N, C-alpha and C positions, 0 to 999 in steps of 0.2 A: 824373328822375335818369338820367344817362348812364353806362353801364358800359363797360369796355374792349371787351367783345364787340360793343357797339353801334358802336364806333368802327372796327371791322375793315373793311377794304375790301370793297365789295359783292361783287366776284367771288369772294372767298374764302368767302363765306357761301353762295353758290349752288352747287347740285350740277348738273353738266352730265351729261346722259344722251345718249350718242351712239346714233343709230339704227344697227342692224346691217342694212345693205342687202344683205348677201350670204347671209343665212340663208334657207332655204326654209320655206314654211309647214309647220306641223305636219300630220301625217297622222293622221286619226282612225281608229277601228276600221274595218277593211276597206280601208284606204288612201284614204279620202275626204279631200281637202285641206280644211284649216280656213282658210277665207277670210272676211274681214270682210264683213258685209252691205254692198251698194252697188249703185247703179243704173248702167247703161250697159255699154259694151263692156269697159272697163278691168278691173273685177273679174272678169268672165267670162274674159277672157284670162289673168288671174293664176291663176284656178282651173285652166284648161286646162293652163297651163305647169306647174302643181304636180301634175297627175295623174301617178301613178307609172308608169314603164315604158311599155309599148305603149299604155296608155290615153291618154296625152297626144296621140299621133299620131291616134288614132281620135277623140278629143275635138275636135281641130282640124278633122278632116274633117266631123264632125257639125255643128260650129258654122258652117263654111263652107257646108254643104248647107242648113242652116236659113236663113242669110242670103241665099243665092241664091234659095231657094224663096219666101221672104217678104221682099221688099225693104222696108227700113225697120223690120224686126223690132225690138221693144223687148227689152232684155236687162237682167238683174240677177242678183246672187247673194243668195239668201235661204236660211237654214237650211243653209249650207254646200253649196249646190247651185246651178248656173246655171238660171235660169228664162227662158223666152222667151214674149213676148206680142205680140199684134196689136191695135192700137188703143190707147186711152188707159188702160184698166184691165184687170187680170186677166192670166191666163197660160194657155197651151194646152199647154205641154210643159216638162219639166225633165230634167236629167241627174244621175246620182249614181254614184259609184264604190263598188264592193264588191270583196272580195278577188279574185274570179275573173272579174268582168265589169263592164260599164257598164250601168246601167239607164236606159232612156229611158221616162219616164212621160208618157203622154198622158192629161190630166185628164178629157177627154170621150171616151176611147178606145173605150168601148162603142158609140159612134155611128159609128165608122169602118168603112169597107168596103174590103178585107176586115178582119176583126177582128184587131188585134194579138194575138200568141200567148199572152201571159201575163196571167192574171187577177189581181184584187186583192180585198182584203176590202171595198173601196169599189166599189159596183156600177157606177159610171160610169168608173172608172179602168182602163186597160189598159197593159201594159208590153211592151217589147222588151228582151231581155237580149243584149248583145253580148260574146262571149268572144274571147279573144286571136286565134284563128285563123279566126274566122267571117268570111266575105265580107260586105261591106256591100252590101245591095241598095238602092242609092241611088234607083233608080226607085220602088220600093215605099215607102221611107222618105219620099221627096218627096211622093208621093200622100197618105200619112198626114199629113204636115206641112201640106199645103195644106188638107186636110179639117179638121184640128184647129184651124187658125188661123181658119177660117170659122165655127166653132161658138161658142156662148156661152162666155166665159172663166171660168176658175176664179179666184175672188177669196178669198184666205185671210183 
């Protein structure tokens, strides 16, 4: 049996939802951008663009340094953080925004020389915290990045 509702034109029954392409990603606690999981450079660049304030410029510099240091570096966003890997599987480094700093996590950081300055509850992980007015020691960071990329990868 056909009702009047069934005879209504198709377009009047469909709801159209327009994408809002102008809104910025939500910032989670500490100002960390909420970016959907994804592989490749595009989600990483979306994360970096959404980093608040001074962190976005530092994020671009770090991303460029990593890409220069490890040609062909693999990138992805997982758990609202950019991850960097060398080879087919696993990761050697990630970035994360906190209220006052950017955290660089070296997953096998305890094996790096010199040792990155900040410890972790995980025995193998070491961190570098970058605050707003901290100078970036690109030479030291590049050394750590090269060493970290050569170590066995972290596979979540």
